PAKOL-918767 format. One line per field, with one value per residue: residue number from 1; residue in three letters; x, y, z of N, C-alpha, C in turn. Coordinates in nm, 3 decimals. Example, Ala and Ser with C-alpha at 12.3 -4.5 7.8 and 13.67 -1.06 7.14 Angstrom:
n <- [1,2]
res <- [ala,ser]
n.xx <- [1.319,1.285]
n.yy <- [-0.569,-0.225]
n.zz <- [0.780,0.708]
ca.xx <- [1.230,1.367]
ca.yy <- [-0.450,-0.106]
ca.zz <- [0.780,0.714]
c.xx <- [1.320,1.290]
c.yy <- [-0.330,0.003]
c.zz <- [0.780,0.787]
END
This chain:
n <- [1,2,3,4,5,6,7,8,9,10,11,12,13,14,15,16,17,18,19,20,21,22,23,24,25,26,27,28,29,30,31,32,33,34,35,36,37,38,39,40,41,42,43,44,45,46,47,48,49,50,51,52,53,54,55,56,57,58,59,60,61,62,63,64,65,66,67,68,69,70,71,72,73,74,75,76,77,78,79,80,81,82,83,84,85,86,87,88,89,90,91,92,93,94,95,96,97,98,99,100,101,102,103,104,105,106,107,108,109,110,111,112,113,114,115,116,117,118,119,120,121,122,123,124,125,126,127,128,129,130,131,132,133,134,135,136,137,138,139,140,141,142,143,144,145,146,147,148,149,150,151,152,153,154,155,156,157,158,159,160,161,162,163,164,165,166,167,168,169,170,171,172,173,174,175,176,177,178,179,180,181,182,183,184,185,186,187,188,189,190,191,192,193,194,195,196,197,198,199,200,201,202,203,204,205,206,207,208,209,210,211,212,213,214,215,216,217,218,219,220,221,222,223,224,225,226,227,228,229,230,231,232,233,234,235,236,237,238,239,240,241,242,243,244,245,246,247,248,249,250,251,252,253,254,255,256,257,258,259,260,261,262,263,264,265,266]
res <- [met,gly,ile,asn,leu,leu,glu,ala,leu,asn,val,arg,val,val,gly,ser,gly,glu,lys,ile,leu,val,phe,ala,his,gly,ile,gly,thr,asp,gln,ser,ala,trp,gln,arg,val,leu,pro,phe,phe,leu,pro,his,tyr,arg,ile,ile,leu,tyr,asp,leu,val,cys,ala,gly,ser,val,asn,pro,asp,tyr,phe,asp,phe,arg,arg,tyr,thr,ser,leu,asp,ala,phe,val,asp,asp,leu,leu,asn,ile,leu,asp,ala,leu,arg,val,asp,arg,cys,tyr,tyr,val,gly,his,ser,val,ser,ala,met,ile,gly,ile,leu,ala,ser,ile,arg,arg,pro,asp,leu,phe,ile,lys,leu,ile,leu,leu,gly,ala,ser,pro,arg,phe,leu,asn,asp,lys,asn,tyr,his,gly,gly,phe,glu,leu,ala,glu,ile,glu,lys,val,phe,ser,ala,met,glu,ala,asn,tyr,ala,ala,trp,val,asn,gly,phe,ala,pro,leu,ala,val,gly,ala,asp,val,pro,ala,ala,val,gln,glu,phe,ser,arg,thr,leu,phe,asn,met,arg,pro,asp,ile,thr,leu,phe,val,ser,lys,thr,val,phe,asn,cys,asp,leu,arg,gly,val,leu,gly,leu,val,arg,val,pro,cys,cys,ile,ile,gln,ser,ala,gln,asp,val,ser,val,pro,val,ser,val,ala,ala,tyr,leu,lys,asn,his,leu,gly,gly,arg,asn,thr,val,glu,ile,leu,his,thr,glu,gly,his,leu,pro,his,leu,ser,gly,pro,thr,leu,leu,ala,arg,val,leu,gln,arg,ala,leu,ser,arg]
n.xx <- [-3.382,-3.509,-3.523,-3.371,-3.120,-2.983,-3.118,-3.383,-3.308,-3.239,-2.929,-2.668,-2.379,-2.142,-1.940,-1.553,-1.322,-1.063,-1.064,-1.329,-1.645,-1.861,-2.233,-2.453,-2.789,-3.005,-3.288,-3.674,-3.503,-3.373,-3.147,-3.165,-3.073,-2.838,-2.742,-2.658,-2.404,-2.268,-2.157,-1.917,-1.673,-1.709,-1.524,-1.328,-1.342,-1.531,-1.838,-2.054,-2.397,-2.711,-3.092,-3.207,-3.418,-3.690,-3.714,-3.900,-3.871,-3.836,-4.021,-4.252,-4.338,-4.105,-4.027,-3.955,-4.218,-4.099,-3.897,-3.667,-3.674,-3.488,-3.118,-2.958,-3.068,-3.059,-2.808,-2.674,-2.838,-2.688,-2.418,-2.490,-2.539,-2.212,-2.087,-2.189,-2.093,-1.824,-1.679,-1.343,-1.288,-1.338,-1.474,-1.660,-1.976,-2.237,-2.554,-2.742,-2.939,-2.822,-2.520,-2.538,-2.565,-2.314,-2.180,-2.214,-2.151,-1.874,-1.780,-1.876,-1.687,-1.446,-1.255,-1.318,-1.392,-1.238,-1.218,-1.503,-1.745,-1.913,-2.216,-2.410,-2.526,-2.595,-2.569,-2.767,-3.074,-3.259,-3.242,-3.072,-2.941,-2.685,-2.645,-2.700,-2.879,-3.063,-3.385,-3.700,-3.842,-4.143,-4.140,-4.093,-4.316,-4.475,-4.476,-4.463,-4.746,-4.843,-4.763,-4.899,-5.173,-5.174,-5.062,-4.928,-5.019,-4.786,-4.559,-4.580,-4.496,-4.254,-4.054,-3.925,-3.861,-3.606,-3.462,-3.387,-3.225,-3.297,-3.382,-3.567,-3.597,-3.467,-3.644,-3.820,-3.787,-3.694,-3.921,-4.072,-3.948,-4.002,-4.324,-4.337,-4.254,-4.460,-4.631,-4.696,-4.466,-4.229,-4.295,-4.307,-3.979,-3.838,-3.965,-3.780,-3.550,-3.528,-3.552,-3.319,-2.995,-2.625,-2.460,-2.296,-2.115,-1.934,-1.702,-1.602,-1.507,-1.289,-1.193,-1.062,-1.257,-1.473,-1.650,-1.920,-2.083,-2.366,-2.416,-2.622,-2.903,-3.172,-3.234,-3.013,-2.789,-2.490,-2.308,-2.345,-2.119,-1.902,-1.924,-1.924,-1.660,-1.551,-1.579,-1.612,-1.376,-1.190,-0.921,-1.052,-1.158,-1.393,-1.591,-1.775,-1.989,-2.080,-2.318,-2.706,-2.932,-3.024,-2.952,-2.729,-2.662,-2.857,-2.952,-2.698,-2.432,-2.286,-2.079,-2.110,-1.938,-1.650,-1.574,-1.629,-1.425,-1.193,-1.200,-1.177,-0.959,-0.749]
n.yy <- [8.505,8.756,8.870,9.019,8.800,8.787,8.900,8.724,8.497,8.526,8.571,8.579,8.692,8.679,8.650,8.664,8.613,8.530,8.324,8.137,8.020,7.828,7.737,7.536,7.392,7.156,6.962,7.069,7.211,7.513,7.806,7.826,7.607,7.598,7.752,7.657,7.510,7.732,7.934,7.808,7.876,8.131,8.320,8.260,8.257,8.390,8.376,8.211,8.217,8.120,8.039,7.758,7.785,7.600,7.630,7.690,7.967,8.134,8.314,8.173,8.248,8.256,7.943,7.859,7.581,7.467,7.528,7.405,7.107,6.980,6.903,7.085,7.364,7.418,7.369,7.667,7.838,7.872,7.876,8.169,8.286,8.311,8.415,8.681,8.727,8.763,8.545,8.392,8.163,7.896,7.691,7.466,7.336,7.093,6.995,6.709,6.730,6.936,6.861,6.711,6.905,7.076,6.896,6.866,7.116,7.133,7.009,7.160,7.390,7.374,7.526,7.696,7.548,7.485,7.261,7.023,6.922,6.693,6.606,6.362,6.242,6.130,5.990,5.833,5.795,5.547,5.222,5.002,4.725,4.563,4.826,4.972,5.217,5.271,5.264,5.119,5.165,5.136,5.187,5.462,5.569,5.507,5.738,5.921,5.957,5.987,6.226,6.353,6.318,6.386,6.688,6.757,6.527,6.367,6.493,6.466,6.232,6.201,6.370,6.290,6.041,6.081,6.288,6.099,6.017,6.082,6.365,6.598,6.859,6.898,6.766,6.940,7.150,7.064,6.997,7.239,7.359,7.250,7.269,7.507,7.503,7.476,7.232,7.142,7.245,7.103,6.822,6.834,6.857,6.668,6.499,6.539,6.499,6.208,6.090,6.136,6.051,6.037,5.874,5.837,6.048,6.105,6.034,6.247,6.481,6.647,6.817,6.772,6.553,6.567,6.312,6.309,6.096,6.007,5.730,5.626,5.628,5.719,5.777,5.759,5.492,5.332,5.241,5.415,5.599,5.497,5.404,5.644,5.732,5.577,5.611,5.914,6.154,6.268,6.326,6.168,6.156,5.971,6.030,5.893,5.976,5.908,5.865,5.930,5.985,6.206,6.461,6.592,6.855,7.010,6.809,6.699,6.932,7.006,6.818,6.730,7.005,6.937,6.806,6.887,7.062,6.992,6.847,7.097,7.157,6.988]
n.zz <- [2.868,3.058,3.262,3.593,3.663,3.861,4.074,4.071,4.161,4.407,4.440,4.653,4.807,5.037,5.314,5.412,5.273,5.019,4.797,4.615,4.673,4.595,4.712,4.630,4.681,4.694,4.488,4.653,4.933,4.997,4.941,5.230,5.359,5.384,5.648,5.883,5.826,5.694,5.883,5.930,5.760,5.618,5.740,5.584,5.279,5.011,4.942,4.743,4.690,4.575,4.488,4.344,4.056,4.075,4.376,4.649,4.717,4.537,4.268,4.131,3.862,3.732,3.645,3.346,3.212,2.952,2.918,3.144,3.109,3.089,3.241,3.165,3.098,3.383,3.449,3.243,3.421,3.663,3.540,3.389,3.620,3.757,3.619,3.549,3.812,3.759,3.846,3.792,3.918,4.069,4.380,4.418,4.579,4.585,4.643,4.576,4.326,4.263,4.210,4.020,3.859,3.881,3.803,3.535,3.442,3.434,3.267,3.096,3.127,3.237,3.311,3.516,3.762,4.028,4.224,4.279,4.500,4.568,4.691,4.796,4.586,4.264,3.965,3.846,3.933,3.903,3.853,3.660,3.428,3.584,3.737,4.046,4.135,4.344,4.277,4.141,3.848,3.904,4.156,4.150,3.978,4.152,4.353,4.208,4.187,4.432,4.518,4.345,4.390,4.670,4.807,5.033,5.200,5.078,5.146,5.427,5.483,5.330,5.404,5.684,5.595,5.388,5.596,5.758,5.987,6.366,6.392,6.463,6.417,6.144,5.992,6.021,5.898,5.676,5.583,5.569,5.359,5.164,5.118,5.066,4.794,4.493,4.399,4.123,4.021,4.164,4.110,3.827,3.799,3.969,3.836,3.507,3.727,3.772,3.540,3.477,3.342,3.393,3.329,3.077,3.052,3.272,3.245,3.099,3.321,3.419,3.616,3.983,4.232,4.512,4.664,4.874,5.106,5.299,5.497,5.566,5.323,5.211,4.984,4.802,4.698,4.948,4.714,4.518,4.552,4.522,4.244,4.123,4.146,4.060,3.788,3.724,3.528,3.645,3.922,4.235,4.545,4.776,5.098,5.298,5.513,5.878,5.903,5.888,5.666,5.348,5.377,5.544,5.576,5.740,5.906,6.012,6.032,6.132,6.140,5.877,5.798,5.895,5.702,5.464,5.540,5.537,5.264,5.112,5.149,5.063]
ca.xx <- [-3.514,-3.587,-3.514,-3.216,-3.109,-2.922,-3.246,-3.506,-3.212,-3.150,-2.799,-2.587,-2.218,-2.197,-1.766,-1.447,-1.190,-1.007,-1.153,-1.478,-1.648,-2.052,-2.305,-2.596,-2.858,-3.080,-3.489,-3.704,-3.494,-3.353,-2.991,-3.118,-3.015,-2.701,-2.736,-2.584,-2.302,-2.183,-2.065,-1.722,-1.638,-1.735,-1.401,-1.212,-1.393,-1.598,-1.964,-2.207,-2.577,-2.841,-3.170,-3.261,-3.503,-3.770,-3.735,-4.019,-3.818,-3.851,-4.136,-4.320,-4.336,-3.962,-3.994,-3.989,-4.216,-3.992,-3.721,-3.662,-3.711,-3.358,-3.041,-2.926,-3.148,-3.018,-2.621,-2.703,-2.845,-2.530,-2.259,-2.468,-2.449,-2.095,-2.028,-2.242,-2.021,-1.707,-1.630,-1.330,-1.237,-1.428,-1.488,-1.894,-2.035,-2.324,-2.616,-2.798,-2.938,-2.707,-2.417,-2.527,-2.576,-2.219,-2.093,-2.247,-2.141,-1.754,-1.742,-1.854,-1.617,-1.359,-1.146,-1.399,-1.393,-1.113,-1.261,-1.624,-1.742,-2.091,-2.264,-2.546,-2.472,-2.656,-2.582,-2.875,-3.151,-3.293,-3.187,-3.040,-2.892,-2.514,-2.640,-2.802,-2.911,-3.159,-3.536,-3.759,-3.898,-4.296,-4.184,-4.107,-4.437,-4.590,-4.420,-4.520,-4.910,-4.861,-4.696,-5.035,-5.296,-5.232,-4.887,-4.893,-4.952,-4.627,-4.440,-4.542,-4.439,-4.103,-3.945,-3.876,-3.756,-3.530,-3.367,-3.366,-3.190,-3.382,-3.358,-3.711,-3.552,-3.429,-3.724,-3.916,-3.692,-3.701,-4.100,-4.104,-3.856,-4.142,-4.400,-4.296,-4.234,-4.569,-4.637,-4.677,-4.346,-4.218,-4.370,-4.219,-3.854,-3.860,-3.950,-3.661,-3.434,-3.566,-3.541,-3.157,-2.874,-2.565,-2.318,-2.218,-2.096,-1.907,-1.560,-1.535,-1.520,-1.155,-1.201,-1.108,-1.389,-1.503,-1.768,-1.978,-2.233,-2.400,-2.380,-2.725,-2.918,-3.328,-3.252,-2.858,-2.719,-2.352,-2.236,-2.319,-2.036,-1.793,-1.943,-1.874,-1.509,-1.445,-1.604,-1.526,-1.311,-1.064,-0.890,-1.156,-1.201,-1.476,-1.617,-1.827,-2.047,-2.123,-2.475,-2.777,-3.007,-3.030,-2.961,-2.659,-2.642,-3.011,-2.936,-2.555,-2.402,-2.121,-2.038,-2.055,-1.855,-1.540,-1.548,-1.600,-1.277,-1.100,-1.210,-1.139,-0.804,-0.682]
ca.yy <- [8.512,8.923,8.931,9.011,8.664,8.764,8.920,8.642,8.315,8.538,8.553,8.632,8.704,8.604,8.600,8.787,8.527,8.565,8.236,8.167,7.886,7.837,7.672,7.491,7.346,7.017,7.035,7.059,7.323,7.689,7.817,7.835,7.405,7.578,7.815,7.593,7.509,7.893,8.005,7.741,7.910,8.273,8.393,8.181,8.242,8.452,8.233,8.211,8.099,8.106,7.967,7.699,7.851,7.543,7.664,7.743,8.094,8.225,8.377,8.044,8.261,8.255,7.888,7.800,7.440,7.437,7.514,7.334,6.978,6.941,6.940,7.220,7.478,7.473,7.432,7.774,7.908,7.859,7.935,8.255,8.376,8.254,8.507,8.800,8.788,8.763,8.425,8.315,8.020,7.902,7.585,7.420,7.225,7.110,6.920,6.608,6.731,7.060,6.788,6.678,7.031,7.103,6.786,6.889,7.279,7.149,6.966,7.252,7.521,7.289,7.612,7.787,7.521,7.406,7.143,7.014,6.854,6.634,6.522,6.275,6.314,6.036,5.991,5.825,5.744,5.438,5.047,4.934,4.612,4.565,4.959,4.980,5.341,5.250,5.259,5.066,5.264,5.129,5.278,5.613,5.600,5.535,5.846,6.063,5.916,6.010,6.367,6.427,6.260,6.433,6.666,6.771,6.371,6.300,6.601,6.468,6.100,6.209,6.446,6.212,5.924,6.153,6.325,5.984,6.077,6.140,6.494,6.681,7.027,6.866,6.730,7.017,7.277,7.018,7.049,7.388,7.463,7.164,7.333,7.619,7.500,7.499,7.121,7.130,7.233,6.961,6.693,6.836,6.864,6.518,6.397,6.547,6.427,6.094,6.073,6.157,5.954,6.108,5.799,5.806,6.192,6.130,6.022,6.374,6.561,6.663,6.898,6.663,6.529,6.488,6.323,6.275,6.047,5.918,5.606,5.519,5.746,5.649,5.813,5.723,5.392,5.424,5.210,5.497,5.720,5.409,5.433,5.806,5.752,5.444,5.672,6.010,6.139,6.368,6.262,6.154,6.113,5.935,6.038,5.811,6.047,5.808,5.913,5.884,6.078,6.265,6.619,6.594,6.981,6.993,6.692,6.692,6.984,7.046,6.680,6.760,7.121,6.902,6.701,6.979,7.153,6.874,6.776,7.208,7.189,6.894]
ca.zz <- [3.036,3.030,3.412,3.616,3.745,3.995,4.208,4.049,4.208,4.492,4.483,4.751,4.844,5.212,5.393,5.390,5.234,4.907,4.711,4.618,4.729,4.547,4.763,4.528,4.748,4.610,4.526,4.830,4.967,4.913,5.027,5.378,5.398,5.435,5.738,6.024,5.754,5.671,5.995,5.967,5.580,5.627,5.744,5.473,5.147,4.994,4.961,4.686,4.754,4.525,4.487,4.211,3.965,4.115,4.492,4.678,4.777,4.387,4.204,4.064,3.768,3.695,3.626,3.268,3.192,2.800,2.966,3.230,3.090,3.100,3.356,3.117,3.171,3.540,3.396,3.248,3.552,3.663,3.477,3.382,3.797,3.816,3.481,3.617,3.958,3.711,3.897,3.705,3.944,4.241,4.464,4.416,4.651,4.537,4.681,4.508,4.173,4.203,4.236,3.895,3.781,3.904,3.703,3.398,3.429,3.442,3.164,2.976,3.139,3.314,3.368,3.617,3.868,4.113,4.294,4.288,4.652,4.528,4.868,4.813,4.432,4.159,3.846,3.822,4.039,3.834,3.868,3.560,3.429,3.640,3.821,4.144,4.180,4.445,4.252,4.018,3.757,3.924,4.257,4.170,3.948,4.291,4.438,4.142,4.205,4.538,4.510,4.255,4.466,4.795,4.768,5.223,5.255,5.049,5.229,5.569,5.470,5.291,5.435,5.786,5.551,5.395,5.655,5.763,6.095,6.397,6.385,6.398,6.320,6.009,5.927,6.025,5.825,5.469,5.537,5.536,5.179,5.007,5.136,4.986,4.680,4.398,4.377,3.986,3.968,4.241,4.084,3.712,3.842,4.024,3.700,3.507,3.773,3.775,3.388,3.379,3.348,3.378,3.355,2.995,3.059,3.355,3.208,3.070,3.428,3.440,3.784,4.100,4.296,4.621,4.660,5.017,5.108,5.404,5.532,5.498,5.253,5.125,4.802,4.696,4.786,4.945,4.614,4.398,4.568,4.472,4.129,4.053,4.204,3.939,3.682,3.644,3.493,3.722,4.056,4.295,4.665,4.894,5.219,5.399,5.683,5.973,5.971,5.804,5.553,5.218,5.407,5.646,5.630,5.783,6.023,6.088,6.010,6.168,6.120,5.715,5.791,5.958,5.641,5.370,5.561,5.462,5.110,5.027,5.203,4.976]
c.xx <- [-3.547,-3.552,-3.362,-3.249,-3.075,-3.028,-3.316,-3.405,-3.219,-3.014,-2.739,-2.443,-2.172,-1.989,-1.695,-1.301,-1.185,-1.029,-1.256,-1.510,-1.848,-2.090,-2.411,-2.675,-2.954,-3.248,-3.553,-3.656,-3.437,-3.218,-3.029,-3.110,-2.883,-2.670,-2.628,-2.463,-2.210,-2.105,-1.879,-1.673,-1.652,-1.602,-1.316,-1.289,-1.531,-1.720,-2.044,-2.341,-2.640,-2.964,-3.200,-3.378,-3.658,-3.821,-3.851,-3.973,-3.839,-3.993,-4.182,-4.345,-4.246,-3.993,-4.056,-4.038,-4.113,-3.942,-3.616,-3.682,-3.593,-3.277,-2.994,-2.932,-3.050,-2.824,-2.630,-2.683,-2.707,-2.423,-2.319,-2.451,-2.331,-2.045,-2.071,-2.173,-1.851,-1.631,-1.516,-1.230,-1.312,-1.405,-1.659,-1.861,-2.220,-2.409,-2.740,-2.867,-2.832,-2.569,-2.407,-2.504,-2.421,-2.105,-2.109,-2.160,-1.975,-1.678,-1.764,-1.761,-1.532,-1.220,-1.195,-1.399,-1.252,-1.133,-1.441,-1.629,-1.858,-2.138,-2.404,-2.568,-2.572,-2.607,-2.687,-2.962,-3.245,-3.222,-3.175,-2.949,-2.734,-2.534,-2.743,-2.815,-2.996,-3.335,-3.546,-3.818,-4.061,-4.255,-4.160,-4.229,-4.508,-4.529,-4.486,-4.640,-4.942,-4.840,-4.839,-5.164,-5.348,-5.063,-4.814,-4.912,-4.862,-4.536,-4.435,-4.475,-4.267,-4.029,-3.873,-3.776,-3.616,-3.433,-3.316,-3.298,-3.307,-3.360,-3.483,-3.716,-3.516,-3.549,-3.843,-3.904,-3.721,-3.854,-4.118,-4.064,-4.035,-4.270,-4.446,-4.308,-4.399,-4.556,-4.645,-4.528,-4.237,-4.166,-4.228,-4.087,-3.806,-3.862,-3.838,-3.560,-3.412,-3.479,-3.397,-3.073,-2.691,-2.407,-2.256,-2.140,-1.944,-1.721,-1.511,-1.511,-1.362,-1.080,-1.152,-1.219,-1.354,-1.641,-1.816,-2.061,-2.242,-2.396,-2.489,-2.838,-3.025,-3.321,-3.084,-2.786,-2.578,-2.303,-2.264,-2.232,-1.910,-1.850,-1.864,-1.697,-1.428,-1.496,-1.608,-1.391,-1.142,-0.969,-0.983,-1.107,-1.334,-1.483,-1.743,-1.860,-2.058,-2.258,-2.613,-2.883,-2.951,-2.940,-2.861,-2.656,-2.721,-2.951,-2.823,-2.418,-2.262,-2.047,-1.990,-1.927,-1.704,-1.480,-1.559,-1.496,-1.169,-1.102,-1.161,-1.022,-0.731,-0.596]
c.yy <- [8.684,8.977,8.904,8.816,8.677,8.792,8.807,8.508,8.395,8.557,8.616,8.594,8.744,8.585,8.722,8.721,8.573,8.462,8.240,8.025,7.912,7.697,7.589,7.391,7.233,7.038,6.979,7.164,7.432,7.651,7.857,7.714,7.472,7.674,7.775,7.575,7.626,7.923,7.913,7.833,8.086,8.379,8.351,8.211,8.354,8.359,8.306,8.146,8.199,8.022,7.878,7.756,7.776,7.607,7.767,7.959,8.201,8.175,8.195,8.092,8.246,8.085,7.867,7.643,7.391,7.439,7.472,7.210,6.885,6.990,7.084,7.313,7.516,7.537,7.585,7.871,7.973,7.904,8.118,8.366,8.387,8.403,8.631,8.829,8.783,8.715,8.419,8.182,7.976,7.693,7.565,7.297,7.164,6.987,6.863,6.649,6.860,6.987,6.796,6.787,7.097,6.970,6.819,7.071,7.270,7.109,7.063,7.371,7.459,7.408,7.684,7.707,7.441,7.275,7.140,6.885,6.859,6.592,6.504,6.304,6.134,6.060,5.931,5.739,5.592,5.322,5.042,4.790,4.688,4.722,4.904,5.112,5.349,5.234,5.190,5.147,5.255,5.207,5.414,5.669,5.622,5.701,5.955,6.075,5.983,6.174,6.427,6.429,6.376,6.529,6.706,6.660,6.330,6.364,6.509,6.312,6.119,6.235,6.386,6.130,6.013,6.201,6.179,5.989,6.107,6.297,6.583,6.817,7.003,6.869,6.804,7.141,7.222,7.046,7.123,7.427,7.328,7.221,7.447,7.631,7.436,7.325,7.038,7.113,7.170,6.842,6.650,6.768,6.732,6.396,6.407,6.521,6.290,5.989,6.077,6.077,6.047,5.986,5.813,5.932,6.148,6.106,6.174,6.505,6.530,6.717,6.752,6.675,6.478,6.413,6.190,6.249,5.991,5.806,5.511,5.642,5.676,5.634,5.765,5.597,5.387,5.356,5.259,5.580,5.627,5.382,5.558,5.805,5.687,5.548,5.826,6.002,6.210,6.269,6.276,6.112,6.061,5.979,5.977,5.946,5.934,5.878,5.889,6.016,6.142,6.400,6.589,6.727,7.044,6.937,6.691,6.768,7.035,6.927,6.681,6.922,7.058,6.842,6.772,7.083,7.121,6.859,6.950,7.245,7.100,6.948]
c.zz <- [3.018,3.188,3.424,3.695,3.848,4.134,4.182,4.110,4.367,4.533,4.562,4.747,4.989,5.188,5.293,5.318,5.041,4.806,4.732,4.631,4.709,4.642,4.662,4.605,4.611,4.593,4.678,4.933,4.910,4.950,5.153,5.437,5.471,5.551,5.844,5.976,5.731,5.774,6.003,5.802,5.574,5.687,5.656,5.347,5.152,4.922,4.845,4.713,4.648,4.494,4.323,4.144,4.015,4.265,4.495,4.723,4.635,4.330,4.099,3.882,3.652,3.603,3.474,3.224,3.067,2.808,3.013,3.231,3.096,3.207,3.289,3.152,3.324,3.531,3.350,3.345,3.582,3.674,3.422,3.556,3.782,3.715,3.548,3.702,3.898,3.808,3.789,3.789,4.057,4.261,4.478,4.497,4.614,4.600,4.571,4.344,4.112,4.177,4.082,3.795,3.791,3.796,3.558,3.317,3.403,3.362,3.053,2.978,3.262,3.389,3.497,3.746,3.873,4.143,4.288,4.401,4.609,4.650,4.769,4.654,4.362,4.024,3.756,3.912,3.980,3.872,3.773,3.557,3.468,3.704,3.941,4.202,4.274,4.431,4.133,4.049,3.833,4.075,4.264,4.074,4.082,4.378,4.353,4.164,4.324,4.611,4.434,4.324,4.595,4.851,4.956,5.255,5.268,5.121,5.366,5.556,5.407,5.352,5.592,5.715,5.498,5.464,5.744,5.944,6.259,6.470,6.376,6.340,6.176,5.957,5.948,5.915,5.656,5.452,5.509,5.407,5.120,5.007,5.049,4.817,4.635,4.376,4.183,3.973,4.032,4.121,3.918,3.695,3.899,3.907,3.596,3.560,3.780,3.612,3.313,3.390,3.301,3.361,3.235,2.988,3.169,3.321,3.165,3.179,3.389,3.591,3.876,4.181,4.445,4.684,4.817,5.047,5.225,5.413,5.477,5.461,5.175,4.949,4.701,4.812,4.844,4.801,4.500,4.411,4.559,4.310,4.045,4.053,4.115,3.844,3.602,3.665,3.573,3.813,4.176,4.451,4.771,5.027,5.248,5.547,5.737,5.996,5.868,5.736,5.395,5.251,5.555,5.643,5.671,5.924,6.118,6.031,6.053,6.145,5.991,5.699,5.794,5.778,5.507,5.437,5.524,5.295,5.046,5.078,5.152,4.876]
END
């Protein structure tokens, strides 16, 4: 890449605990999405935060359209960050696409991860025979067309849907980070994610997982949490948050923090 990855992806290490905890955000946000959850963990963990290369807070020149055609390049970034920081064991919290990145990273380097906490995770967003991912291909094509036709209008429609709960500040915050992204990068990464199908590799995960899912989420049906529990290879638990939306760290940070604390203490 010829750049300093820690600088390029805005890597930060905060907190004063012994144990290492990684927070990795989903598409449409950046590491600021965790800011209302962090105070619960700063006294007890050394926390690693970074921005995905597609985030609006990262110089868009670093986004290589040839390289980031699959999640593997994002996995490389995560593992390179952890190696650069000399991390040998960590807890990992990944939201949405970063949950999938964590799954793939743990298959490559199982010894690196004590536990994966998968927030709003989905191994496949598209419906398939005997599998309910939540989306038909035609619906997704419409979404991509809307993003291409008028990005601002798409963000204004999508942000309240994704947040789900009636929390205007969360909608405003998600809209801000979506608008920060370059529209062509948002579209490209969204297509990469919707073309993903990790169902075949879930059994290779040996690290214990806690699957955290909102009771109502426009992006991930609640049945996907049960699917993950049954197909991931390690010891797995499911926590259903009694809240709405795909971004509980924005819309219900205190509720989420309590569930995260419980998941990390087991």
